[in-house]
C-alpha positions in Angstrom: 5.4 -245.2 120.6 9.1 -245.8 120.5 9.3 -244.8 116.9 8.3 -241.2 117.7 11.4 -240.9 119.8 13.8 -241.8 116.9 15.6 -239.7 114.4 18.1 -241.1 111.9 21.1 -238.8 111.2 23.3 -239.2 108.2 26.7 -237.7 107.9 27.2 -237.7 104.1 24.9 -237.0 101.2 22.8 -240.0 100.0 22.4 -239.7 96.2 19.0 -241.4 96.2 17.9 -240.8 99.7 14.3 -240.3 98.5 14.2 -244.1 97.9 14.8 -244.8 101.6 11.5 -245.9 103.2 11.3 -245.7 106.9 8.8 -244.5 109.5 11.5 -242.4 111.2 12.8 -238.9 110.5 15.9 -238.8 108.2 18.1 -236.0 109.5 21.0 -234.3 107.7 24.0 -233.6 109.9 25.1 -230.1 109.0 28.4 -230.4 110.8 29.5 -233.1 108.3 27.4 -232.5 105.2 27.3 -229.6 102.7 30.8 -228.5 103.6 31.1 -226.7 100.3 29.2 -224.0 102.2 31.5 -222.1 104.7 29.1 -221.7 107.5 26.2 -223.3 109.3 23.7 -220.7 108.2 24.3 -221.5 104.5 24.0 -225.2 105.2 20.4 -224.9 106.5 19.4 -223.7 103.0 21.6 -226.4 101.3 19.9 -229.1 103.3 16.5 -227.8 102.4 17.4 -227.6 98.7 18.6 -231.2 98.9 15.2 -232.3 100.1 15.8 -232.7 103.8 13.1 -231.6 106.3 15.2 -232.3 109.4 18.7 -231.3 110.5 21.1 -231.6 113.3 24.5 -230.1 114.1 27.2 -230.6 116.6 28.2 -227.2 117.8 26.0 -224.3 116.7 27.9 -222.0 119.1 30.4 -221.1 116.5 27.9 -218.6 115.1 25.7 -215.9 116.7 22.4 -217.4 117.9 20.3 -214.8 116.1 22.0 -215.7 112.8 21.4 -219.4 112.8 18.0 -219.0 114.3 17.0 -216.8 111.3 18.7 -219.2 108.9 16.9 -222.3 110.2 13.5 -220.4 110.1 14.1 -219.2 106.6 15.0 -222.7 105.4 11.9 -224.1 107.0 13.7 -227.2 108.4 13.2 -228.7 111.8 16.2 -228.9 114.2 16.3 -232.4 115.8 19.5 -232.3 117.8 22.4 -230.2 119.0 25.4 -231.0 121.2 25.7 -229.3 124.5 28.5 -226.7 125.0 31.8 -228.6 124.3 34.2 -226.5 126.3 37.3 -225.0 124.6 37.5 -226.7 121.2 40.5 -224.8 120.1 42.5 -226.1 123.1 41.4 -229.7 122.6 38.3 -230.0 124.8 35.4 -232.0 123.3 32.8 -232.1 126.1 33.2 -231.3 129.8 30.5 -233.5 131.5 33.1 -235.9 133.0 35.8 -233.3 133.9 36.1 -233.0 137.7 37.5 -229.4 137.5 34.7 -228.2 135.2 31.6 -228.9 137.2 30.7 -225.2 137.7 31.4 -224.5 134.1 29.3 -227.5 133.0 26.2 -226.2 134.8 26.7 -222.6 133.7 27.3 -223.6 130.1 24.2 -225.9 130.0 22.1 -222.7 130.3 23.8 -221.4 127.1 23.0 -224.8 125.4 19.4 -224.5 126.5 19.2 -221.0 125.1 20.4 -222.2 121.7 18.1 -225.3 121.8 15.1 -223.2 122.6 15.9 -220.6 119.9 16.2 -223.4 117.4 13.1 -225.3 118.8 15.3 -228.3 119.3 14.1 -231.1 121.5 17.2 -233.3 121.8 20.7 -232.5 123.3 23.7 -234.8 123.3 25.8 -234.1 126.4 29.4 -234.9 125.6 31.7 -236.4 128.3 35.1 -235.2 127.3 38.7 -236.6 127.3 40.5 -238.4 130.0 44.2 -237.5 129.6 44.8 -236.6 133.3 42.0 -237.8 135.6 41.4 -241.3 136.8 38.3 -243.1 135.4 36.8 -243.4 138.9 36.9 -239.7 139.5 35.5 -238.9 136.1 32.8 -241.5 136.4 31.4 -240.0 139.6 31.4 -236.5 138.1 29.9 -237.7 134.8 27.0 -239.5 136.6 26.3 -236.4 138.8 26.4 -234.0 135.8 24.3 -236.2 133.5 21.8 -236.6 136.3 21.7 -232.9 136.7 21.4 -232.3 132.9 18.6 -234.9 132.5 16.5 -233.1 135.2 17.3 -229.6 134.1 16.6 -230.3 130.4 13.3 -232.1 131.4 12.0 -228.7 132.6 12.5 -227.3 129.1 11.1 -230.3 127.2 14.5 -231.3 125.9 15.7 -234.9 125.9 19.2 -235.5 127.3 21.4 -238.0 125.3 24.7 -239.6 126.0 26.7 -241.3 123.3 29.7 -243.8 123.3 32.2 -242.5 120.8 35.0 -244.6 119.3 38.5 -243.9 120.5 40.2 -245.9 117.7 39.6 -243.6 114.7 37.7 -240.5 115.9 38.5 -239.3 119.4 41.4 -240.9 121.2 41.1 -240.9 125.0 37.4 -240.1 125.0 35.8 -241.0 128.3 32.7 -242.8 127.1 33.5 -245.4 124.4 31.5 -248.5 125.4 27.9 -248.9 124.6 27.3 -251.3 127.4 28.8 -248.9 129.9 26.7 -246.1 128.5 23.5 -248.1 129.1 24.7 -249.0 132.5 25.0 -245.3 133.3 21.5 -244.7 132.0 20.1 -247.4 134.1 22.0 -246.2 137.2 20.8 -242.6 136.8 17.3 -243.9 136.1 15.8 -240.7 134.8 13.0 -240.8 132.2 14.6 -237.8 130.4 17.8 -239.6 129.6 18.4 -241.8 126.5 21.1 -243.4 124.4 22.4 -241.8 121.2 23.3 -244.9 119.1 25.8 -244.1 116.4 26.2 -247.1 114.1 29.7 -245.9 113.1 31.0 -245.7 116.6 29.3 -248.9 117.9 30.6 -250.9 114.9 34.2 -249.8 115.5 34.2 -250.4 119.2 31.8 -253.3 119.7 30.2 -254.6 116.5 27.1 -256.8 116.9 24.9 -254.0 115.6 21.7 -256.0 115.2 22.1 -257.6 118.6 22.9 -254.2 120.3 20.0 -252.5 118.6 17.6 -255.2 119.7 18.9 -255.3 123.2 19.1 -251.6 123.8 16.1 -250.4 121.8 14.1 -249.3 124.9 17.0 -247.0 125.8 17.6 -245.4 122.4 16.5 -241.9 121.7 18.5 -241.0 118.6 20.3 -243.1 115.9 23.1 -241.9 113.7 24.3 -243.7 110.6 27.5 -243.6 108.5 29.5 -246.2 106.7 32.6 -247.8 108.3 35.5 -247.0 108.3 35.5 -243.7 106.3 32.3 -242.4 107.8 30.8 -242.0 104.3 27.3 -242.4 103.1 25.4 -245.5 104.2 25.6 -247.5 101.0 27.9 -250.4 100.2 30.6 -251.0 102.7 31.4 -252.8 106.0 27.9 -252.3 107.4 25.0 -253.8 105.4 22.5 -251.0 106.0 19.9 -252.6 103.8 
């Protein structure tokens, strides 16, 4: 039963990925793979040509909805995950769910995210917290809990699973609000909504906490999506710091 809720996302091409045997879906991350193609639309076909049946992407909002909807359909791949609207990326925003002055924008932009998800027939959405350069953690935590609770309920009405993900602040996103896997699960338990799960990124968890086997076993009931990449260069999951085999 739990296995049907999992997808495994990879962020770099695996030369012999066909040899990987697992009962889960292996998902190509189009935001990080096939970068020789200049846009998301072209990467759908590239993923298909490479043998992938499933894809995800961080921010599909950089292209017109009709364009990527057509590209996904023509490629014949299944969209597993998108991120929610990130805010103003050009001005440094990377998620707004924990920003006290963005509550109204968060709820309004969630409707845009839902529109994209439905057009792509996508059933999972990662709701990003954002950065904490100004606000106190206590204020952000209260807003984050309220917004994630709202998102879990709103997305449940559309058949879309809400996900939160701890992201490392050492290499990837300094000052990101949610970096601790234990705190993320604490939030999930506190919100206590059946439509809220953990996005477990091996790359981020290894950098911030380690204990990958223990954390996977402990938090398995809360996990709805798994992402994999080698540490520390976020490369393909072959030889390196993490023993994926």
